[in-house]
C-alpha positions in Angstrom: -95.4 -40.4 -166.5 -98.7 -39.2 -167.9 -102.1 -40.9 -167.7 -105.2 -40.7 -169.9 -108.0 -38.4 -168.8 -110.3 -41.3 -168.2 -107.9 -42.9 -165.7 -110.1 -43.9 -162.7 -108.6 -43.4 -159.3 -108.9 -46.8 -157.6 -110.9 -47.1 -154.4 -109.3 -47.9 -151.1 -110.7 -51.4 -151.1 -109.2 -52.0 -154.6 -105.8 -50.6 -153.4 -105.8 -52.8 -150.4 -106.6 -55.9 -152.4 -104.0 -55.1 -155.0 -101.5 -54.3 -152.2 -102.0 -57.7 -150.6 -101.6 -59.4 -153.9 -98.4 -57.4 -154.8 -96.8 -58.1 -151.4 -97.7 -61.7 -151.7 -95.7 -61.9 -155.0 -92.7 -60.2 -153.3 -92.5 -62.9 -150.6 -93.4 -65.7 -153.1 -90.5 -64.6 -155.4 -88.2 -64.3 -152.4 -89.1 -67.8 -151.3 -88.7 -69.1 -154.8 -85.2 -67.6 -154.9 -84.3 -69.2 -151.6 -85.6 -72.6 -152.7 -83.6 -72.4 -155.9 -80.5 -71.4 -154.0 -80.9 -74.4 -151.7 -81.6 -76.8 -154.5 -78.6 -75.8 -156.5 -76.3 -75.8 -153.4 -77.4 -79.4 -152.5 -76.9 -80.6 -156.0 -73.4 -79.1 -156.3 -72.4 -80.3 -152.8 -73.3 -83.8 -153.8 -71.5 -83.8 -157.1 -67.8 -84.4 -156.6 -66.9 -83.6 -160.2 -68.6 -80.2 -160.0 -67.0 -79.6 -156.6 -63.6 -80.3 -158.0 -64.2 -77.9 -161.0 -65.4 -75.1 -158.7 -63.3 -75.4 -155.7 -60.1 -76.5 -157.5 -60.0 -73.5 -159.8 -59.8 -70.1 -158.2 -60.5 -68.4 -161.6 -63.9 -70.0 -161.9 -64.6 -69.1 -158.3 -63.7 -65.5 -159.0 -65.9 -65.4 -162.1 -68.9 -66.8 -160.3 -68.5 -64.3 -157.4 -68.0 -61.4 -159.9 -71.1 -62.5 -161.8 -73.2 -62.4 -158.6 -72.1 -58.9 -157.8 -72.6 -57.9 -161.4 -76.2 -59.2 -161.5 -77.1 -57.4 -158.3 -75.7 -54.1 -159.7 -77.4 -54.7 -163.1 -80.8 -55.4 -161.5 -80.5 -52.4 -159.2 -79.3 -49.9 -161.8 -81.5 -51.0 -164.7 -84.7 -52.0 -162.8 -86.7 -49.1 -164.3 -85.7 -50.1 -167.9 -86.0 -53.9 -167.6 -89.2 -55.6 -168.4 -90.5 -57.3 -165.1 -90.1 -60.8 -166.5 -86.5 -60.1 -167.5 -85.7 -58.6 -164.1 -87.3 -61.6 -162.4 -85.3 -64.0 -164.6 -82.1 -62.2 -163.6 -83.1 -62.5 -160.0 -83.5 -66.3 -160.3 -80.2 -66.5 -162.2 -78.6 -64.7 -159.3 -80.2 -67.1 -156.9 -78.9 -70.1 -158.8 -75.3 -68.7 -158.9 -75.5 -68.0 -155.2 -76.5 -71.6 -154.6 -73.4 -72.7 -156.5 -71.0 -70.6 -154.4 -72.8 -71.4 -151.1 -72.7 -75.1 -151.7 -69.5 -75.0 -149.7 -71.4 -74.6 -146.5 -72.8 -78.2 -146.9 -69.2 -79.4 -147.0 -68.1 -77.3 -144.0 -71.0 -77.4 -141.6 -73.2 -80.3 -140.4 -76.9 -80.3 -141.5 -78.1 -79.8 -137.9 -76.2 -76.5 -137.6 -77.4 -75.4 -141.0 -81.0 -76.2 -140.1 -80.7 -74.4 -136.7 -79.2 -71.3 -138.3 -81.7 -71.1 -141.0 -84.6 -71.7 -138.7 -83.4 -69.0 -136.3 -82.8 -66.5 -139.2 -86.2 -67.2 -140.8 -88.0 -66.7 -137.4 -86.2 -63.4 -136.8 -86.8 -62.3 -140.3 -90.5 -63.1 -140.2 -91.0 -61.1 -137.0 -89.0 -58.1 -138.2 -90.6 -58.1 -141.6 -94.1 -58.0 -140.1 -93.0 -55.2 -137.8 -91.6 -53.3 -140.8 -94.9 -53.7 -142.7 -97.1 -52.7 -139.7 -95.1 -49.9 -138.0 -96.2 -46.4 -138.5 -92.8 -45.0 -137.5 -90.9 -43.0 -140.2 -87.8 -45.1 -141.0 -86.4 -42.8 -143.6 -83.3 -41.9 -141.6 -82.5 -45.6 -141.1 -81.4 -45.9 -144.8 -78.2 -43.9 -144.8 -77.2 -45.2 -141.4 -77.7 -48.9 -142.4 -75.9 -48.4 -145.7 -72.9 -46.8 -143.9 -72.8 -49.6 -141.4 -73.0 -52.2 -144.2 -70.1 -50.5 -146.0 -68.1 -50.7 -142.8 -69.0 -54.3 -142.4 -67.7 -55.1 -145.8 -64.5 -53.3 -145.2 -64.0 -55.2 -141.9 -64.8 -58.5 -143.6 -62.2 -57.9 -146.3 -59.7 -56.8 -143.7 -60.2 -60.0 -141.7 -59.3 -62.1 -144.8 -55.8 -60.8 -144.2 -55.7 -60.7 -140.4 -57.5 -64.0 -139.8 -58.6 -62.8 -136.4 -61.1 -65.0 -134.5 -62.2 -62.1 -132.4 -62.8 -59.8 -135.4 -64.6 -62.7 -137.2 -67.0 -63.0 -134.2 -67.4 -59.3 -134.0 -68.2 -59.0 -137.7 -70.7 -61.8 -137.4 -72.5 -60.2 -134.5 -72.6 -56.8 -136.1 -73.7 -58.4 -139.4 -76.7 -60.0 -137.7 -77.7 -56.6 -136.2 -77.3 -54.8 -139.5 -79.4 -57.2 -141.5 -82.1 -57.2 -138.8 -82.3 -53.5 -139.3 -82.3 -53.8 -143.1 -85.2 -56.3 -142.9 -87.3 -53.8 -141.0 -86.3 -50.9 -143.3 -86.6 -52.8 -146.6 -90.1 -54.2 -145.6 -91.3 -50.7 -144.7 -89.8 -49.2 -147.9 -91.3 -51.9 -150.2 -94.7 -51.3 -148.6 -94.5 -47.6 -149.2 -93.2 -47.8 -152.8 -95.8 -50.5 -153.6 -98.6 -48.4 -152.2 -97.5 -45.3 -154.1 -97.4 -47.2 -157.4 -100.8 -48.7 -156.8 -102.4 -45.3 -156.0 -100.9 -43.9 -159.3 -102.2 -46.9 -161.2 -98.7 -47.8 -162.4 -98.9 -51.6 -162.6 -95.5 -51.9 -164.3 -93.8 -50.1 -161.5 -95.6 -52.4 -159.0 -94.1 -55.5 -160.7 -90.6 -53.9 -160.9 -90.8 -53.0 -157.2 -91.8 -56.5 -156.5 -88.6 -57.9 -158.1 -86.4 -55.4 -156.3 -88.3 -56.1 -153.0 -87.8 -59.9 -153.4 -84.0 -59.3 -154.1 -83.6 -57.1 -151.1 -85.5 -59.3 -148.7 -83.7 -62.4 -150.1 -80.3 -60.8 -149.4 -81.5 -59.7 -145.9 -82.5 -63.2 -144.9 -79.6 -65.0 -146.6 -77.0 -62.8 -145.0 -78.6 -63.0 -141.6 -78.5 -66.8 -141.9 -74.9 -66.9 -142.9 -73.8 -64.7 -140.0 -75.9 -66.7 -137.5 -74.3 -69.9 -138.9 -70.9 -68.5 -137.7 -72.3 -68.7 -134.1 -74.1 -72.0 -134.1 -72.2 -73.8 -136.9 -70.8 -77.2 -136.0 -68.1 -78.0 -138.6 -67.9 -81.4 -140.2 
């Protein structure tokens, strides 16, 4: 990307101010996604007709699940081509679809367990994200390790759909919490680095795109951590 000859290199104070603003948007968008997911889940869980349409038709369930995966892949693959408002809109669409499929937890678990699991996940997430933002340690090598572990977790989860092993389910949940704890630290650090680099170069469009991707990654980290913790503390209705 080229810049005009009169492009002024921002001062450190300007970079710091812009960085705080950019990271604030990341967490604001992430929180907005979580609020939307929760709102949709509650509405669906309290609407018997919608429940029957969703949970009584496996085809619709598969379509919704496939649409979620498709949206994540689309945002990730096309983030550099999408206008930031479009990318943000797709993120919120994904959040709404996730709320639809996750509405089932309000039918399976009691509200006390859901609250405890989310409170625990949010507290852990906050501490680890702050650590990721403030640590000076190079976490580059964490990426491939965490991705490999996540792939193994997905394979184990799929395998357990067939084996229905309680021991494997608990093991997957425990390892899942550990993996997403690591991803919270790694993603927070990576978002900080990418945002700082874009700000120094003066690329505001990249800053906004990174913000959407950052919100999506952190949203997934917290949400998955919550779901795995819910397996441990969940009291079923």
